[in-house]
C-alpha positions as CSV (number, residue, x, y, z in Angstrom):
1,M,-93.2,-31.5,93.9
2,A,-92.8,-34.8,95.6
3,G,-95.3,-36.8,97.0
4,A,-96.3,-37.4,100.6
5,D,-94.9,-40.8,99.8
6,T,-92.0,-39.6,97.7
7,P,-89.0,-39.1,100.2
8,R,-86.9,-35.6,99.1
9,T,-83.2,-36.9,98.3
10,K,-80.4,-34.9,97.6
11,V,-79.0,-35.5,94.2
12,V,-75.4,-34.9,93.2
13,V,-75.0,-35.0,89.3
14,K,-71.3,-35.4,87.8
15,V,-71.3,-34.5,83.8
16,G,-68.2,-35.5,82.1
17,T,-67.1,-32.9,78.9
18,S,-67.2,-35.2,76.1
19,S,-71.2,-35.7,77.4
20,I,-71.6,-32.1,76.4
21,T,-69.2,-31.4,73.6
22,T,-69.1,-31.4,70.2
23,E,-66.2,-33.8,68.4
24,A,-64.9,-30.4,67.8
25,G,-65.1,-29.7,70.9
26,E,-67.4,-27.0,71.2
27,L,-70.7,-26.7,73.4
28,D,-73.2,-28.9,72.2
29,D,-76.5,-27.6,72.7
30,G,-78.6,-30.3,72.3
31,A,-76.7,-31.9,75.0
32,M,-76.9,-29.2,77.4
33,L,-81.1,-28.4,76.9
34,K,-80.9,-32.4,77.6
35,L,-79.2,-31.9,80.6
36,C,-81.1,-28.8,82.0
37,G,-84.4,-30.5,81.3
38,E,-83.1,-33.4,83.8
39,L,-82.3,-31.1,86.5
40,A,-85.8,-29.3,86.2
41,E,-87.2,-32.3,86.1
42,T,-85.6,-33.9,89.1
43,H,-86.2,-30.3,90.8
44,R,-90.0,-30.9,89.9
45,A,-90.1,-33.9,92.2
46,G,-89.2,-32.6,95.0
47,H,-85.6,-33.5,95.0
48,E,-82.2,-31.1,95.7
49,L,-79.7,-31.0,93.4
50,V,-76.5,-30.2,92.9
51,L,-74.2,-30.1,89.8
52,V,-70.9,-30.9,89.1
53,C,-69.6,-29.6,85.6
54,S,-66.8,-30.7,84.0
55,G,-66.0,-28.6,80.5
56,A,-64.3,-25.3,81.0
57,I,-61.6,-25.9,79.1
58,A,-63.6,-27.5,76.0
59,A,-65.8,-24.3,76.0
60,G,-62.9,-21.8,76.0
61,L,-61.4,-24.1,72.8
62,P,-63.0,-22.1,70.1
63,T,-63.5,-19.1,71.1
64,L,-59.4,-19.1,71.7
65,A,-59.2,-20.8,68.2
66,L,-56.9,-23.8,69.1
67,P,-57.8,-26.3,66.8
68,S,-56.7,-28.9,70.1
69,R,-56.3,-29.4,73.9
70,P,-53.1,-27.4,75.2
71,T,-50.7,-29.7,77.2
72,D,-48.6,-27.3,79.1
73,I,-50.4,-25.8,82.6
74,G,-50.5,-22.0,82.3
75,T,-52.4,-22.6,79.0
76,L,-54.5,-25.2,80.3
77,Q,-56.1,-22.7,83.1
78,A,-56.2,-19.9,80.5
79,V,-58.4,-21.4,78.0
80,A,-60.0,-22.9,81.6
81,A,-61.0,-19.2,82.6
82,V,-62.2,-18.0,79.1
83,G,-64.5,-20.6,79.0
84,Q,-65.6,-20.5,82.6
85,P,-68.0,-18.0,82.6
86,K,-69.1,-19.6,78.7
87,L,-70.1,-22.9,80.4
88,M,-72.4,-20.9,83.4
89,E,-73.5,-18.8,81.3
90,R,-75.1,-20.9,79.3
91,I,-76.6,-23.3,81.8
92,G,-77.5,-20.9,84.2
93,G,-79.4,-19.3,81.2
94,I,-80.9,-22.9,80.5
95,L,-81.8,-23.3,83.7
96,S,-83.7,-20.3,84.1
97,E,-85.8,-21.0,81.1
98,H,-87.3,-23.5,83.9
99,E,-87.6,-20.7,86.2
100,L,-84.5,-21.8,88.4
101,V,-81.6,-20.6,89.6
102,A,-78.0,-21.4,89.2
103,G,-74.8,-20.7,91.2
104,Q,-71.5,-21.2,90.5
105,V,-69.4,-23.0,93.5
106,L,-65.6,-23.4,91.9
107,L,-63.6,-25.8,94.3
108,T,-60.3,-28.2,94.4
109,P,-59.4,-31.1,96.3
110,H,-57.6,-28.8,98.5
111,D,-61.0,-27.5,100.3
112,F,-61.4,-30.9,101.5
113,V,-58.1,-31.1,103.5
114,Q,-58.7,-27.7,105.1
115,R,-61.0,-28.4,108.1
116,S,-61.5,-23.9,107.7
117,Q,-62.2,-24.2,103.9
118,Y,-64.4,-27.7,103.8
119,L,-66.5,-26.4,106.8
120,H,-66.7,-23.1,104.5
121,A,-67.8,-24.8,101.4
122,R,-70.0,-26.9,103.1
123,E,-72.4,-24.0,104.9
124,T,-72.3,-22.3,101.2
125,L,-73.6,-24.9,99.4
126,R,-76.2,-25.6,102.2
127,R,-77.2,-22.3,102.2
128,L,-77.9,-22.8,98.2
129,L,-79.9,-25.6,97.8
130,D,-81.7,-23.8,101.0
131,L,-82.4,-20.8,98.7
132,G,-83.9,-23.5,96.3
133,V,-80.5,-23.0,94.0
134,I,-78.9,-25.7,92.0
135,P,-75.1,-25.3,92.7
136,I,-73.3,-25.6,89.6
137,V,-69.6,-26.9,91.2
138,N,-66.6,-27.5,88.9
139,E,-62.8,-27.7,89.5
140,N,-61.6,-24.0,90.1
141,D,-59.1,-25.1,86.5
142,T,-57.3,-21.7,86.4
143,V,-55.4,-22.2,89.1
144,A,-55.5,-26.2,89.8
145,D,-51.6,-27.7,89.0
146,D,-52.2,-31.6,89.1
147,E,-55.7,-31.6,89.1
148,I,-56.1,-29.7,85.9
149,R,-53.7,-32.4,83.9
150,Y,-55.1,-35.7,84.9
151,G,-59.2,-34.5,85.6
152,D,-60.7,-35.0,88.5
153,N,-63.8,-34.1,88.4
154,D,-65.4,-37.8,89.1
155,R,-63.1,-37.6,92.3
156,L,-64.1,-34.1,93.4
157,A,-68.4,-35.0,92.6
158,A,-67.7,-38.2,95.0
159,L,-66.4,-35.7,97.6
160,V,-68.7,-33.6,97.3
161,S,-71.6,-36.3,98.3
162,H,-70.0,-36.3,101.2
163,L,-69.6,-32.5,101.9
164,V,-73.5,-31.9,101.4
165,G,-74.8,-35.3,102.6
166,A,-76.2,-36.5,99.7
167,E,-78.0,-40.0,99.3
168,L,-77.3,-40.2,95.2
169,L,-74.4,-39.5,92.9
170,V,-75.1,-39.6,89.3
171,M,-72.4,-40.1,86.7
172,L,-73.5,-39.4,83.4
173,T,-70.8,-40.4,81.0
174,D,-71.2,-41.0,77.2
175,T,-71.6,-45.3,77.8
176,P,-74.3,-46.8,79.4
177,G,-72.6,-47.9,82.9
178,L,-69.3,-50.6,83.4
179,F,-69.1,-53.7,81.7
180,T,-67.5,-57.1,81.5
181,A,-64.7,-55.6,79.4
182,D,-64.4,-52.5,76.4
183,P,-66.9,-53.0,74.4
184,R,-65.9,-51.2,71.5
185,L,-63.4,-54.3,71.6
186,D,-65.2,-57.1,72.9
187,S,-68.2,-57.9,71.5
188,E,-69.5,-60.4,74.2
189,A,-69.2,-57.0,77.1
190,S,-72.3,-57.1,79.0
191,L,-73.4,-54.3,81.4
192,I,-73.2,-54.5,85.1
193,E,-76.1,-53.8,86.5
194,E,-74.8,-53.6,90.6
195,I,-71.8,-53.7,92.3
196,A,-71.8,-54.4,96.1
197,E,-67.8,-53.6,96.5
198,V,-65.6,-52.1,94.2
199,D,-62.0,-54.6,94.4
200,A,-59.2,-54.6,92.4
201,A,-60.7,-56.8,89.7
202,L,-63.6,-54.6,88.2
203,E,-60.9,-51.2,88.6
204,A,-58.8,-53.6,86.2
205,V,-62.3,-53.9,83.9
206,A,-62.3,-50.2,84.3
207,G,-59.0,-49.9,82.4
208,T,-57.9,-46.3,81.9
209,S,-60.5,-45.3,78.9
210,G,-61.3,-41.8,78.2
211,T,-62.4,-39.5,75.1
212,P,-59.7,-36.7,73.7
213,R,-62.0,-34.0,74.5
214,G,-62.5,-35.6,78.7
215,S,-59.8,-36.0,80.9
216,G,-62.1,-39.2,82.6
217,G,-62.9,-42.9,81.7
218,M,-64.3,-45.1,83.5
219,A,-61.5,-46.3,86.2
220,S,-61.7,-42.6,87.1
221,K,-65.7,-43.1,87.4
222,L,-65.2,-45.8,89.7
223,A,-62.5,-44.7,91.9
224,A,-65.5,-41.6,92.6
225,A,-67.8,-44.7,93.6
226,K,-65.8,-46.4,95.9
227,I,-65.1,-42.5,97.7
228,A,-69.2,-42.0,97.8
229,A,-69.5,-46.4,98.8
230,W,-67.6,-44.7,102.2
231,S,-68.9,-42.4,102.5
232,G,-72.1,-44.1,102.4
233,V,-73.5,-42.4,98.8
234,R,-75.2,-45.1,96.2
235,A,-74.0,-43.9,92.9
236,V,-74.7,-44.5,89.0
237,I,-72.9,-44.4,86.8
238,A,-75.1,-43.9,83.5
239,A,-75.4,-43.2,80.0
240,A,-75.8,-39.2,79.8
241,E,-78.1,-39.8,76.6
242,S,-80.5,-41.8,78.4
243,P,-84.2,-40.6,79.0
244,S,-85.1,-39.4,82.2
245,V,-81.6,-40.6,83.7
246,V,-81.3,-38.9,86.8
247,L,-85.0,-39.5,87.3
248,D,-84.8,-42.9,87.0
249,A,-82.0,-43.3,88.9
250,V,-83.6,-41.3,92.2
251,E,-86.0,-43.1,91.8
252,G,-84.3,-46.8,91.7
253,K,-85.3,-47.8,88.4
254,P,-83.2,-50.0,86.0
255,V,-80.1,-47.5,84.9
256,G,-76.6,-47.8,83.8
257,T,-74.4,-49.6,86.9
258,V,-75.2,-49.1,90.1
259,I,-72.6,-49.5,92.7
260,R,-74.1,-50.4,96.4
261,P,-72.8,-47.9,99.9
262,R,-70.6,-49.2,102.6
263,L,-72.3,-49.3,106.3
264,Q,-69.1,-48.5,107.6
265,R,-67.8,-44.4,106.2
266,L,-65.1,-42.8,106.4
267,A,-64.8,-38.9,107.6
268,S,-64.2,-36.3,104.6
269,R,-60.3,-36.0,105.3
270,K,-59.7,-39.2,105.8
271,L,-61.4,-40.2,102.2
272,W,-59.2,-37.8,100.5
273,I,-55.9,-39.6,102.5
274,A,-57.4,-42.8,101.1
275,F,-59.0,-42.2,97.7
276,A,-58.4,-39.3,96.1
277,R,-54.1,-38.3,97.2
278,G,-52.5,-40.7,94.7
279,A,-49.1,-42.6,97.1
280,A,-46.0,-41.1,96.2
281,G,-44.3,-44.4,98.0
282,R,-44.8,-47.2,100.7
283,V,-43.4,-47.6,103.8
284,I,-42.6,-51.7,104.8
285,V,-43.0,-52.2,108.6
286,D,-43.3,-54.9,110.8
287,D,-45.8,-57.2,112.3
288,G,-46.2,-55.6,115.4
289,A,-46.5,-52.3,114.3
290,R,-49.4,-53.5,111.7
291,R,-51.0,-54.8,114.8
292,A,-50.4,-51.2,116.5
293,L,-51.9,-49.4,113.6
294,T,-54.8,-52.2,113.4
295,R,-55.6,-53.0,116.3
296,D,-54.8,-50.6,118.6
297,G,-55.1,-47.2,116.4
298,R,-52.0,-46.1,117.0
299,S,-49.3,-43.6,115.1
300,L,-46.2,-45.5,112.7
301,L,-43.1,-44.7,114.9
302,P,-39.8,-45.4,112.3
303,A,-39.6,-48.3,115.2
304,G,-41.7,-50.4,113.2
305,V,-40.4,-49.4,109.9
306,R,-38.8,-52.0,107.9
307,D,-37.8,-50.4,104.4
308,V,-38.8,-47.8,102.6
309,D,-39.5,-47.9,98.3
310,G,-40.0,-45.0,96.7
311,R,-38.9,-40.6,96.5
312,F,-41.5,-39.1,99.0
313,D,-41.3,-35.4,100.8
314,A,-43.2,-34.7,104.3
315,D,-47.1,-34.9,103.6
316,D,-46.4,-37.0,100.8
317,A,-48.9,-39.8,100.8
318,V,-47.5,-43.2,101.0
319,E,-48.9,-46.6,101.2
320,V,-48.2,-49.1,104.2
321,V,-47.6,-52.2,103.1
322,G,-46.9,-55.6,105.7
323,E,-44.3,-57.7,105.7
324,D,-46.5,-59.9,103.8
325,G,-46.1,-57.2,101.0
326,R,-49.6,-56.8,100.5
327,P,-50.1,-52.5,101.7
328,F,-53.0,-52.4,104.6
329,A,-53.2,-49.1,105.0
330,K,-52.6,-45.7,103.7
331,G,-51.7,-42.0,105.6
332,L,-49.6,-38.7,105.7
333,A,-46.1,-39.3,105.8
334,R,-44.2,-36.2,108.6
335,V,-40.8,-37.3,107.2
336,S,-39.7,-37.1,103.2
337,G,-38.4,-40.6,102.1
338,D,-34.5,-40.3,102.4
339,A,-35.2,-38.9,106.3
340,L,-36.8,-42.7,106.7
341,R,-34.7,-44.5,105.5
342,A,-31.6,-43.1,107.4
343,I,-34.1,-43.5,111.0
344,A,-35.8,-46.8,110.4
345,G,-35.7,-49.5,112.7
346,R,-34.8,-46.9,115.8
347,R,-36.4,-46.4,119.0
348,T,-38.3,-42.7,119.1
349,S,-35.4,-41.9,122.2
350,D,-33.0,-42.6,120.0
351,L,-34.0,-40.3,117.7
352,P,-31.8,-37.4,116.1
353,E,-32.9,-33.5,117.7
354,G,-35.7,-32.2,115.6
355,I,-36.9,-35.7,113.7
356,P,-40.6,-36.3,114.3
357,H,-41.3,-38.9,116.5
358,E,-44.5,-40.6,114.3
359,V,-43.8,-41.2,110.9
360,I,-48.0,-41.6,110.4
361,H,-49.7,-39.4,112.7
362,R,-52.8,-41.8,113.8
363,D,-54.9,-38.7,112.5
364,D,-53.6,-39.1,109.0
365,L,-53.7,-42.7,109.2
366,V,-56.3,-44.9,107.1
367,V,-56.5,-48.4,107.6
368,L,-57.7,-50.0,104.2
369,P,-60.4,-53.2,104.2
């Protein structure tokens, strides 16, 4: 256990499919043994752990004799249903050899939007940790739709970090961290050891790399690190194969790429709006509306809307853009894009009956830095 001078840290560890499977798509037992050994070592040092583990689809492929990852959602969900218990059985079995108990928790990012679901998930995870259990969290691939298509476990891990009040998010991958360029293409690329702020330049460096067995890539991990930073959580992107990588990250030793947490934090719902939902369109507003949103904390009204870009439905996420063309906020629209085009610029008293008075309510709006 941790000594008197060693603080107890709550850690979320995320491992991707490519780090725990072979090239053939089967579970890599050596990698699984190492991962669970890392968790056991860190747990013995007195720290609390949550594992967010991808790999259900990859684990199910060999059992169903499928040569490659399917592309249709129905088959992917069926494969995940077969693979998830296989994945959990192996992780639980290895952890039991270290006298640790694993508990399965299946979530989707939608669990972070509904307040009641959010509170239930938080209570379950906290109670598992209180009991000394290592929760094994995965996206609920058997019922997910968009998430299963795009791979959201990196973002899910960041949201779980906020959910459990973690101090650290460790994202294990098949590279040592974030580089100044793609090291596979540029021999001069060097490891970025620390990031104070995730900006557009870094996101461009991260690109869209990934592997056939996985669904994410460095861009997804950097997006997750941004969510963690806005949750006040330190994030580390590091190689899964590095010895004692989890405990080294907890103890602050040089490992991978470290992303510092921000002093200003966002609530869970606004984290989801800002970073975990893609924007379906853009709403261009005048300077008066911009001041009302950024300075006065008001809702966006139709009178302040100058133009609408893209096709979106009510409840979709949209960017709010100033007259200079730069997005400064993001929120959930209460009307569709077509409906908004018809009422843009109108005063509230002139709106047709049944049309919401707010384009975006302030509770559904996040002002971006």
